[in-house]
BAFI-3210 file (N, C-alpha, C; in Angstrom, 3 decimals, decimal comma, padded with zeros to 6 digits):
// residues 80
n [1|2|3|4|5|6|7|8|9|10|11|12|13|14|15|16|17|18|19|20|21|22|23|24|25|26|27|28|29|30|31|32|33|34|35|36|37|38|39|40|41|42|43|44|45|46|47|48|49|50|51|52|53|54|55|56|57|58|59|60|61|62|63|64|65|66|67|68|69|70|71|72|73|74|75|76|77|78|79|80]
n.u [-015,774|-013,198|-011,992|-008,836|-007,385|-005,498|-006,390|-008,791|-007,888|-006,332|-008,348|-009,907|-008,086|-006,873|-004,950|-001,377|001,018|003,350|002,377|003,116|001,823|000,978|-001,547|-002,820|-000,870|-000,873|-003,182|-002,563|-000,352|-001,477|-002,931|-000,786|000,356|-001,713|-001,647|000,923|000,591|-001,301|000,180|002,213|000,695|-000,207|002,214|002,949|000,981|001,785|004,323|003,596|002,386|004,621|006,061|005,215|006,575|008,144|006,493|004,979|002,538|001,247|-000,251|000,009|002,760|003,204|001,926|003,423|006,001|005,542|004,911|007,320|009,161|008,106|008,569|011,362|011,976|010,861|012,514|014,892|014,153|013,412|015,648|016,482]
n.v [-006,939|-005,447|-002,180|-000,630|002,273|003,303|002,230|003,649|006,313|006,144|005,517|007,829|009,861|008,906|007,385|007,587|006,937|007,398|006,988|007,242|008,460|011,582|012,854|011,229|011,287|013,976|014,224|012,316|013,514|015,697|014,238|013,095|015,393|016,084|013,848|014,117|016,537|015,759|013,785|015,401|017,035|015,070|014,193|016,469|016,422|014,098|014,890|016,855|015,256|013,784|015,587|015,286|013,281|013,351|013,805|013,535|012,334|009,199|008,263|010,307|010,379|007,808|007,983|010,071|008,938|006,806|008,192|009,603|007,497|006,422|008,532|008,596|006,098|006,444|008,437|006,976|004,986|006,494|008,003|010,672]
n.w [-009,828|-008,018|-007,869|-007,589|-005,951|-007,711|-010,148|-010,429|-010,657|-013,012|-014,818|-014,691|-015,517|-017,852|-020,547|-020,420|-021,569|-024,231|-027,665|-030,301|-032,338|-033,423|-033,017|-031,100|-029,113|-028,330|-026,760|-024,802|-023,681|-022,367|-020,498|-019,117|-017,982|-016,236|-014,546|-013,431|-012,057|-010,147|-008,735|-007,709|-005,983|-004,195|-003,112|-001,702|000,303|001,635|002,460|004,303|006,265|007,046|008,531|011,084|012,342|014,647|016,762|020,039|020,438|019,895|017,654|015,765|015,493|014,458|011,944|010,827|010,761|009,007|006,637|006,302|005,944|003,599|001,774|001,871|000,794|-001,724|-002,758|-002,972|-004,849|-007,102|-007,602|-007,785]
ca.u [-014,347|-012,865|-010,990|-007,929|-007,288|-004,721|-007,294|-009,750|-007,170|-005,997|-009,576|-010,307|-007,114|-006,650|-003,624|-000,289|002,225|003,418|001,908|003,843|000,940|000,878|-002,906|-003,041|000,094|-001,281|-004,126|-001,856|000,524|-002,341|-003,193|000,448|000,479|-002,696|-001,140|002,054|000,045|-001,902|001,253|002,837|-000,203|-000,203|003,507|002,876|000,185|002,619|005,362|002,983|002,228|005,956|006,529|004,741|007,294|008,767|005,464|004,876|001,286|001,639|-000,898|000,613|004,124|003,117|001,621|004,567|007,090|005,155|005,062|008,751|009,779|007,642|009,293|012,757|011,989|010,582|013,750|015,832|013,667|013,395|017,048|016,739]
ca.v [-006,632|-004,320|-001,281|000,020|003,725|003,518|001,948|004,757|007,487|005,900|005,586|009,241|010,681|008,346|006,832|008,568|006,474|007,804|005,988|007,384|009,152|012,940|013,159|010,483|011,724|015,285|013,955|011,607|014,474|016,415|013,287|012,989|016,604|015,965|012,834|014,717|017,523|014,994|013,177|016,499|017,398|013,980|014,211|017,560|015,907|013,137|015,682|017,482|014,211|013,387|016,580|014,901|012,073|013,522|014,141|012,587|011,600|007,984|008,130|011,289|009,924|006,643|008,458|010,847|008,025|006,074|009,120|009,875|006,305|006,334|009,527|008,151|004,986|007,027|009,103|005,918|004,315|007,414|008,310|012,106]
ca.w [-009,787|-007,165|-008,450|-006,650|-006,129|-008,934|-011,269|-010,536|-011,169|-014,418|-015,594|-014,748|-016,249|-019,185|-020,853|-020,330|-022,259|-025,637|-028,616|-031,562|-033,283|-032,883|-032,542|-029,858|-028,104|-027,803|-025,667|-023,742|-023,006|-021,419|-019,421|-018,346|-017,171|-015,152|-013,624|-012,718|-011,118|-009,059|-007,947|-006,972|-004,882|-003,218|-002,421|-000,725|001,425|002,358|003,126|005,482|007,281|007,508|009,508|012,411|012,761|015,961|017,755|021,150|020,309|019,178|016,346|014,868|015,239|013,578|010,590|010,370|010,422|007,803|005,514|006,145|005,352|002,215|000,976|001,780|-000,166|-003,041|-003,195|-003,364|-006,049|-008,239|-007,857|-008,024]
c.u [-014,120|-011,778|-010,132|-007,975|-006,543|-005,584|-008,246|-009,077|-006,835|-007,227|-010,033|-009,382|-006,922|-005,219|-002,580|000,976|002,208|003,045|002,677|003,025|000,666|-000,501|-003,199|-002,126|-000,214|-002,213|-003,425|-000,905|-000,272|-002,681|-001,981|000,633|-000,491|-002,217|000,011|001,584|-000,558|-000,830|001,968|002,002|-000,195|001,104|003,529|002,077|001,026|003,741|004,820|002,810|003,583|006,509|006,152|005,504|007,912|007,763|005,454|003,570|001,535|001,006|-000,306|002,026|004,115|002,863|002,796|005,738|006,784|005,371|006,540|009,464|009,367|008,424|010,767|012,900|011,767|011,822|014,774|015,434|013,734|014,816|017,340|017,181]
c.v [-005,369|-003,487|-000,704|001,529|004,062|003,286|003,110|005,979|007,314|005,996|007,041|010,072|010,188|007,892|007,933|008,149|006,917|006,649|006,044|008,018|010,525|013,265|012,471|011,013|013,108|015,104|013,271|012,523|015,290|015,518|013,149|014,207|016,568|014,961|013,409|015,745|016,814|014,403|014,253|016,918|016,332|013,934|015,329|017,136|014,964|013,862|016,349|016,465|013,828|014,352|016,205|013,714|012,172|013,900|013,123|011,806|010,391|007,874|009,102|010,871|008,749|007,067|009,232|009,967|007,233|006,943|009,399|008,701|006,138|007,297|009,150|007,023|005,501|007,701|008,088|005,291|005,213|007,824|009,757|012,766]
c.w [-008,944|-007,835|-007,333|-006,867|-007,413|-010,163|-011,507|-011,149|-012,644|-015,307|-015,757|-015,632|-017,668|-019,372|-020,887|-021,074|-023,721|-026,566|-029,929|-032,667|-032,676|-032,331|-031,218|-028,754|-027,552|-026,612|-024,493|-022,986|-021,993|-020,228|-018,506|-017,447|-016,001|-014,103|-012,796|-011,696|-009,904|-008,154|-007,115|-005,778|-003,790|-002,436|-001,383|000,507|002,288|003,096|004,378|006,610|007,872|008,550|010,934|012,995|014,146|017,053|018,881|021,112|019,403|017,795|015,334|014,488|014,264|012,137|010,007|009,953|009,157|006,560|005,239|005,480|003,892|001,331|000,818|000,764|-001,582|-003,610|-003,679|-004,691|-007,281|-008,605|-008,191|-006,761]
res [x|x|x|x|x|x|x|x|x|x|x|x|x|x|x|x|x|x|x|x|x|x|x|x|x|x|x|x|x|x|x|x|x|x|x|x|x|x|x|x|x|x|x|x|x|x|x|x|x|x|x|x|x|x|x|x|x|x|x|x|x|x|x|x|x|x|x|x|x|x|x|x|x|x|x|x|x|x|x|x]
***
């Protein structure tokens, strides 16, 4: 079975959804904080790539536009 990047991260961090039991949810809250920190770091990486969207070098521009479009879509989907 092939694991996706998401599968690997979830396996490393652990469950993040509330369960309704204080002992379990304490651990899951720590997992959630770790997941949020990771996502924040990844978004910063994507934001840095998006800054290259106006470059004249085609490969840099392609990556920058991809990152910019991803962030625009994310903003729409999240709604913040």
